[in-house]
N, C-alpha and C positions, 0 to 999 in steps of 0.2 A: 618644196619650199614651206617654211613654217606657216601655220594657219593664219596668223594675224599680220604677216608681211603681205600687204596687198599688192604693191608694185615697188620695183626697186631696180637699180642698175649698179654695176661695179666696173671700174676700169681695169682691163687687162687680166687681172687675177682675182680669184675668189678672196674676199676680204677676211681680215683676221677674226671677224665675228661670225663667219661661217655661212652667211646667206647672201644671195645676190645673183645678178645676171652679168656676165662678162661682156664688156664692149671695148672698142679699141681706143677711144679718145673722148674727152669731154672738155670742150674749150671754154665754156662759160656757164653761168647759172641757168640761163634760158634753155640751153641744150640739156643741162642736167634735169631740169623740170620735164622736158620732153622724154628723155630716155627713161626717167623714173616713173612716167605716167602721172606726173603731178601738174600737168598743164591744164588744170581745171580751176574754176573760181568758186567762191563761197557766196551765196546769196542769203540775205536775211528775210524771213517770212514771218507773218503773224502766227501766233499760237492760239488754237481754238479748242474748245471741248468737242466731244463727239457730236453734240447737237448744234455746233456752229457758233457757240458763244465765244467772243474774243476774250482771251486772258491777257489783261493789261500788265505791262511791266516786263514782258518777256518776248523774246524772239527765237526762232529756230534757225540755226545755221545749216543751210542746205547746200549740198554739192550740186553744181549746175549740170554736170554730165549725166547724172543718174537719179537726181532728186533724193539722194540719201540724206537723212537728217544726221548731222555730225554732233550736234549738241543743242541744248536749250539754254539760252543765256539771258542775262539782264538786257533790257533794251538800251542800256548805256554802254554795252560791250561794243568795242570797235574791232571789226574784222581786219585781220592782216592777211592779205592774199599770199599764196605761196611765192609768187613772183616778187612781192615786196619783202618777204621774210629773207629771201636769199640774195636779193640784188646787191646789197652792200659788199658781199664777198667777192664780187667781180673786181672791186678795187684792189683786192689782194693779189690778183693774178700777175701783175707786173713784178711783184715781190717773189715770184716763183711758186706760190701756193698752187696746188693741183687738186681738182675735184676728183674724188675716187668713188663715192657712193652717195646715193640719195634714195629716199623711199617713203612710203606711206605705211603707217602702222595703225593697228586697231581700227580698221575699216575707214581710214582717212582722218580719224580724230587727231592723230599726231603725224607730223611730217619731219624729216630730218635731211640734212646734208652733211657729209663728212668730207673733210679736205686734209691733205697732207702738206705740212710745211716743208720748205726746201732744205732746211739745215740737216746735217748729219751729225748726231751727237755720239761721242764715245765717252761713256761714263763707267768708271770701275772696270774698264776693259770690254764693256758691252756696247754694241751699236743700238741706239734708241731712236726710233722714228717718231717725231711729234705729229700728232693728228689733233684736229679740233672738230667738234660736232656742233652744228646749229640745229636747234630743235624748236618747233612751234606747234601749237595745238589749235584746234577749231572747236573745242568744247569747254574752253576756259580753264582747263586743268593746268596750264602753264603759259607763261609769256614767252616771247622769243628769248632763248637762252643759248649761250655758247659754253662749251666745256672742253678743257684739254684732256686728251687721252694718249699719253705716250705709250708706245708699244716696243717691247724688247724683241728685236728682229729675229734672233736665233730661234725663239720658241713661241713668238706671238703672244707673250704674256702682257697684259695691260698693267701699267704702273701709275694709275690715276690716284696718287696719294694726296691726302688732305693736309695742306700746310697752313699754319696760322699766318705766315709771312707772305704768301702769294696766293692770288685767286686761282682756283681751278675752274670755277664756273662764274659767269657774269651775264648780266642782262644786255641785250642789244636793242638798238632803236629800230623803228621802221619809218622810213621817210623817203620821199621822192627827191628831196633836195640833194643835189650832187655833192655839194661841199660838206653837208652833214654826213652823207654816206662815206666820203673819204675820211672824215674825222673818226667815224665809227670803226672803219677798217683799220686805221692807224692804232686806235685803242685796242682792238683785238690783237694785233701783232705785238703791241707792248705787253699786254697781259700774258700772251703766250710766251714771250721771251723771258719775262719775269718768272713765270712758272717753271720753265725749263731750267733756268738758273738755280732756283731753289731745289728742283729735283736732283740736279747734279750734286749739290751740297748734301741733300738728304741721303742719296744713295751712297756717297762716300762715307758718311757717318754710319750708315747701316753696315757697310762692309767692314768697318772697324769694330762693330759690336760682336764679339766672340760669344757663341752660344754652345753650351754643352748639349749632348744628345738628351740628357735628362731634362734640361730646361725646354728644349724644343718639344719633347713629348708632353711636358706639363702644359705648355701653351696649346698644343693641338687638342689635348684632352679637355681644355676649357671650351673649345668649339663643340666637341662631341662627347660630353660626359656619359659614362655608363654607370648608373647608380642602382641601388637595390630597389628603390621605389618605382623603377621603370617596368613596363611590361616586357615580355620576352621579345616581342616584335620591335619595340623601341630600342632595346639593347642591341639587337641584331643589326638594325639600321645604322645606329650611331657607330657601332664597331666597324661596320663596312666602310662608312664615310671616313672614320679615323684612319683605317688602314690605307685607304686611297690617298689621303693627304700625306700620310707618313711615307708612302712609296714615292710620292712626288718630291719630297725633300731628300730622302736618302738615296734614291735610285735613279732619278732623272739624269740622263747623260749630259744635258746642257748645263747642269748645276755642279758637276763633279769638280770643276776647276775653280769654283767660287770660294771654296773654304766653308767652314761651318760658322756662319755669321748671320746677322740680321737681314742682309740682302738676300741671301739664299732662302731664308725663311719667308720673306715677302714674296719671292718668286714662286715658291712652292704653294703658298696660299693663293696667289693670283692665278697660277696654273689650275688649281683646284676650282677656284671661284668662277673662272671663265671657260673652262674646258671640260670639267667633270660632268658626267651624266647624272641627273638627279635620281633619287630613289623612285620618286613618282614623277614621271615626265608628263606635264600638262601640255595641251596643244599650243600654248603660247609661251613656253618657258624661254625660248630663244629671244622672243621680243622683250620679255621682262629683263633678261640678262643684258640685252643691248641698251635698254633704257637706263640701266645702272651706269653706263658709260657717261651719262649726263648727270644723273642724280647722285652717283657715288655708290660704291659697293661696301656695305657694312662689314663684310667679312675681311676685306682688304684693309679698311680703315682700322678695324680692331687689331689686326695683325701688326700694322704699323705702330700703333700705340704700345702694343706689347714689346715690340723690338726696341723701341726708343727707351722704354722703361727698364730694359734689361741691364 
């Protein structure tokens, strides 16, 4: 398991992001917390210097199970416990939403829950499974955030495109009030449905954007230019990355029937962005890649802008 994935579970099969522990079922968020090893709480403690002098204005967020410091925050910071961050998603279960993965990243500083929506979308002849991720942090690096991550089933490519007309990410509340939780859950489903509707339109438009081989190579060369001012090692690395992306566009079996168009180009870039081995594999590259499912992947966003402008 990747170094910064502290604890995690996955329902039935290894998830599309390639990490996790397989389990048979996960009926609710409380069980998800248990299976993922997230059934701990965060306590706030005073921050002191080495000689015991209190540092005013700050608190340490400390995990109760092992006393690990997850972050030093302002004393105005309000802790959102793991149970609180995920509780509202239980209101979605009657709608057919299923929990698939949850886990702790970066030593417990970030936690996440991934769920699959029940709808089966056929867009441009492809089956697309809609997922959403709930992310929270205990080091003040982010608030509770939800994000859509549609996945092309045949190849597990993520299609988290950034649209101006539909939210891909949004903030969620944390509250124990049942009616507010229900309202927040309804808003999540509404944002998800709006996004999937725009994704359908976006993919249809991409499928109609015919691209010549020359144009595709021009776009890919913008990602990985090979210029005279580069060192030999830089040229070698960029050429290797360019050839990898090129092969994913021209040779991938699952793309052969799509035609040469913007949708094929987006899938090739997504395949590269989410599945290619990096030139230098850091110990936490999979964690960083997974975090981009929430924050957005610049490579995929740029490819979408290129294809739209073609």
